[in-house]
C-alpha positions as CSV (number, residue, x, y, z in Angstrom):
1,M,1.8,9.6,-43.5
2,S,1.5,6.4,-43.4
3,H,-2.0,4.9,-42.2
4,P,-1.9,2.0,-40.2
5,A,-2.9,-2.0,-41.6
6,K,-6.3,-2.8,-41.4
7,P,-6.9,-5.8,-38.8
8,F,-8.6,-7.6,-41.3
9,P,-7.0,-6.5,-45.3
10,F,-10.1,-9.0,-46.6
11,L,-13.0,-6.8,-45.0
12,Q,-14.9,-4.8,-47.7
13,H,-15.6,-1.1,-47.1
14,H,-19.3,-2.0,-46.9
15,F,-19.0,-4.0,-43.9
16,H,-18.3,-3.1,-40.6
17,T,-17.3,-6.0,-39.3
18,A,-15.4,-9.5,-40.1
19,S,-18.1,-11.2,-38.4
20,Q,-21.2,-9.2,-40.2
21,Q,-19.2,-9.7,-43.9
22,K,-18.9,-13.9,-43.3
23,S,-22.9,-13.9,-42.0
24,S,-23.9,-11.8,-45.0
25,A,-21.5,-14.1,-47.2
26,K,-23.2,-17.3,-45.8
27,L,-26.7,-16.0,-46.2
28,G,-26.5,-14.4,-50.0
29,M,-24.9,-18.7,-50.6
30,W,-27.6,-20.2,-48.6
31,L,-30.7,-18.0,-50.2
32,F,-28.8,-18.7,-54.1
33,L,-29.2,-22.5,-53.3
34,A,-32.2,-22.1,-52.2
35,Q,-33.5,-21.1,-55.3
36,E,-31.2,-24.0,-57.1
37,V,-33.3,-26.2,-54.6
38,L,-36.2,-24.5,-56.7
39,F,-35.3,-24.7,-59.9
40,F,-34.1,-28.5,-60.2
41,G,-37.4,-29.5,-58.0
42,G,-39.1,-28.0,-61.3
43,V,-37.2,-30.8,-63.1
44,F,-37.8,-33.5,-60.6
45,V,-41.5,-32.3,-61.1
46,A,-40.9,-32.9,-64.5
47,Y,-39.4,-36.3,-63.9
48,A,-42.5,-37.5,-61.9
49,I,-45.2,-36.4,-64.5
50,V,-43.1,-38.7,-67.1
51,R,-43.0,-41.5,-65.0
52,Y,-46.7,-41.3,-64.1
53,F,-48.0,-41.4,-67.4
54,Y,-44.9,-43.1,-69.5
55,P,-44.6,-45.9,-66.7
56,E,-43.8,-48.9,-69.3
57,T,-41.8,-46.5,-71.5
58,M,-39.7,-45.2,-68.3
59,L,-38.9,-49.0,-67.2
60,A,-37.6,-50.0,-71.6
61,A,-35.4,-46.9,-71.6
62,H,-33.5,-46.6,-68.6
63,E,-32.2,-49.8,-69.6
64,H,-30.2,-48.3,-72.3
65,L,-28.4,-45.6,-69.6
66,S,-25.2,-47.5,-68.1
67,V,-25.3,-48.6,-64.1
68,P,-21.6,-49.1,-63.9
69,M,-20.4,-45.4,-65.5
70,G,-23.7,-44.0,-63.4
71,A,-22.2,-45.4,-60.2
72,T,-18.5,-44.9,-61.1
73,N,-19.6,-40.9,-61.6
74,T,-21.5,-40.8,-58.2
75,V,-18.2,-42.8,-56.5
76,V,-16.2,-39.5,-57.9
77,L,-18.5,-37.1,-56.7
78,L,-19.2,-38.4,-53.0
79,F,-15.1,-38.7,-53.2
80,S,-15.4,-34.9,-54.4
81,S,-17.7,-34.0,-51.4
82,L,-15.0,-35.5,-49.0
83,T,-11.8,-33.8,-50.5
84,M,-14.3,-30.2,-50.7
85,A,-14.9,-31.1,-47.0
86,L,-11.4,-31.3,-46.2
87,G,-10.3,-28.3,-48.4
88,V,-12.3,-26.2,-46.0
89,R,-11.0,-27.7,-42.7
90,A,-7.4,-26.9,-44.4
91,A,-8.3,-22.9,-44.5
92,Q,-9.6,-22.9,-41.1
93,T,-6.2,-24.1,-39.8
94,G,-4.4,-22.0,-42.1
95,D,-2.7,-25.7,-43.9
96,Q,-1.7,-24.0,-47.0
97,K,-0.5,-27.1,-48.5
98,Q,-3.3,-29.6,-47.8
99,L,-5.5,-26.7,-48.9
100,Q,-4.4,-26.3,-52.3
101,L,-4.2,-30.2,-52.8
102,M,-8.0,-31.0,-51.9
103,L,-8.4,-28.0,-54.4
104,W,-6.6,-29.9,-57.0
105,L,-8.5,-33.4,-55.8
106,T,-11.7,-31.8,-56.1
107,I,-11.0,-30.2,-59.6
108,A,-9.6,-34.1,-60.9
109,C,-12.7,-35.3,-59.6
110,A,-15.0,-33.0,-61.3
111,F,-13.1,-33.2,-64.6
112,A,-13.3,-37.4,-64.5
113,F,-16.8,-36.5,-64.0
114,M,-17.3,-34.9,-66.9
115,V,-15.2,-37.5,-68.8
116,I,-17.2,-40.0,-67.7
117,K,-20.2,-38.3,-69.2
118,G,-18.5,-37.2,-72.2
119,F,-18.5,-41.2,-72.6
120,E,-21.8,-41.7,-72.0
121,Y,-23.1,-38.9,-74.0
122,N,-21.0,-40.4,-77.1
123,H,-22.3,-44.1,-76.5
124,K,-26.0,-42.3,-76.8
125,F,-25.2,-40.4,-79.8
126,H,-24.0,-43.7,-81.4
127,E,-27.3,-45.8,-80.7
128,G,-29.0,-42.5,-82.2
129,L,-30.9,-41.9,-78.3
130,F,-31.5,-38.1,-79.0
131,P,-34.2,-36.3,-77.4
132,G,-37.6,-35.1,-78.6
133,K,-38.1,-35.1,-82.4
134,Y,-34.1,-36.4,-83.2
135,Y,-34.7,-39.7,-81.5
136,K,-33.9,-42.7,-84.1
137,G,-33.2,-45.4,-81.8
138,E,-35.1,-48.7,-82.3
139,G,-36.5,-50.8,-80.2
140,I,-37.9,-49.3,-77.0
141,A,-41.3,-49.4,-76.4
142,G,-43.5,-46.2,-75.9
143,S,-42.5,-42.8,-76.2
144,P,-38.4,-43.1,-75.7
145,H,-38.0,-39.8,-76.8
146,I,-39.7,-38.1,-74.2
147,F,-37.1,-40.2,-71.7
148,F,-33.8,-39.1,-73.4
149,G,-35.4,-35.5,-73.7
150,L,-36.0,-35.6,-70.1
151,Y,-32.8,-37.6,-69.9
152,F,-30.6,-35.2,-71.5
153,T,-32.4,-32.1,-70.1
154,M,-31.5,-33.2,-66.6
155,T,-28.5,-34.8,-66.8
156,G,-27.3,-31.9,-68.9
157,L,-28.1,-29.2,-66.8
158,H,-26.2,-30.8,-63.5
159,A,-23.1,-31.3,-66.1
160,L,-23.6,-27.0,-66.8
161,H,-23.0,-26.9,-62.6
162,V,-20.6,-29.2,-62.6
163,V,-18.6,-26.7,-65.5
164,I,-19.5,-23.6,-63.5
165,G,-18.2,-25.7,-60.4
166,I,-14.6,-26.1,-61.9
167,G,-14.3,-22.6,-62.7
168,I,-15.3,-21.6,-59.2
169,L,-12.8,-24.1,-57.6
170,F,-9.7,-22.8,-60.0
171,W,-10.7,-19.3,-58.9
172,I,-10.5,-20.3,-55.5
173,L,-7.3,-22.1,-56.0
174,I,-5.7,-19.3,-57.6
175,R,-6.4,-17.5,-54.5
176,A,-4.9,-20.2,-52.0
177,K,-1.8,-20.0,-54.2
178,R,-1.6,-16.0,-52.9
179,G,-2.0,-17.2,-49.3
180,E,-5.1,-15.4,-49.1
181,F,-7.1,-17.7,-47.0
182,G,-6.3,-18.6,-43.2
183,P,-8.2,-19.2,-40.0
184,L,-9.2,-15.4,-40.1
185,Y,-10.5,-15.7,-43.4
186,Y,-11.9,-18.5,-45.1
187,T,-15.3,-17.6,-45.9
188,P,-15.1,-18.3,-50.6
189,V,-13.4,-21.4,-49.6
190,E,-16.7,-22.4,-47.3
191,T,-19.4,-21.1,-49.5
192,V,-18.1,-22.7,-52.5
193,G,-17.6,-26.1,-50.7
194,L,-21.6,-25.3,-50.1
195,Y,-22.5,-25.1,-53.9
196,W,-20.4,-28.0,-54.5
197,H,-22.3,-30.3,-52.0
198,L,-25.6,-28.9,-53.7
199,V,-24.2,-30.4,-57.1
200,D,-23.2,-33.6,-55.8
201,L,-26.4,-33.7,-53.5
202,V,-28.5,-33.7,-56.8
203,W,-26.4,-36.4,-58.8
204,I,-27.2,-38.4,-55.5
205,F,-31.0,-37.9,-56.5
206,L,-30.8,-38.1,-60.4
207,F,-28.9,-41.5,-60.3
208,P,-31.3,-43.4,-58.6
209,L,-34.4,-41.9,-60.6
210,L,-32.4,-42.3,-64.1
211,Y,-30.7,-45.4,-63.6
212,L,-32.2,-47.5,-61.2
213,V,-35.9,-47.6,-61.9
214,K,-37.8,-49.9,-60.7
């Protein structure tokens, strides 16, 4: 005897309703984002301490960062936030082609960000602007090794989150190609979108703090 089809095939067995599952998923993501804010908050506190004790070094060392590259990456990530938001909207309306296109564009922006960051890191390595005791640069007064230690820590942690985001976006894209998302079920797309917006938001703070020091 065949069993009747479930009205919501995406509903997990430990939830009573689709609404409960959606609410639980969003709450879990918001809690995760809250701890991410605390995580990056500690890094920003470290920045404030370095800025307070080494203001001259901060002003001199930041001149060796590429503002055009940083600004380009800012534009790239802002555009990726737009494509991610449009992807969520496409999932809500059931527009499968639009959803896949927006996910591809978001992933492309993420790769573009990493490529630009790679060129930027390569330039620092070429000049010997390494963090901590590995610093071999010249011509910067004060303690530039501390600034570049902070720079690589902050931007490196952010880049790690971008790489993780790329992996998650590919997972969502694969599921989208299977037609798993639509007006009745788009929670994974929405929660991944929240994560990606946080990644973009963190960079919005990193760019002026590191590249536009005054």
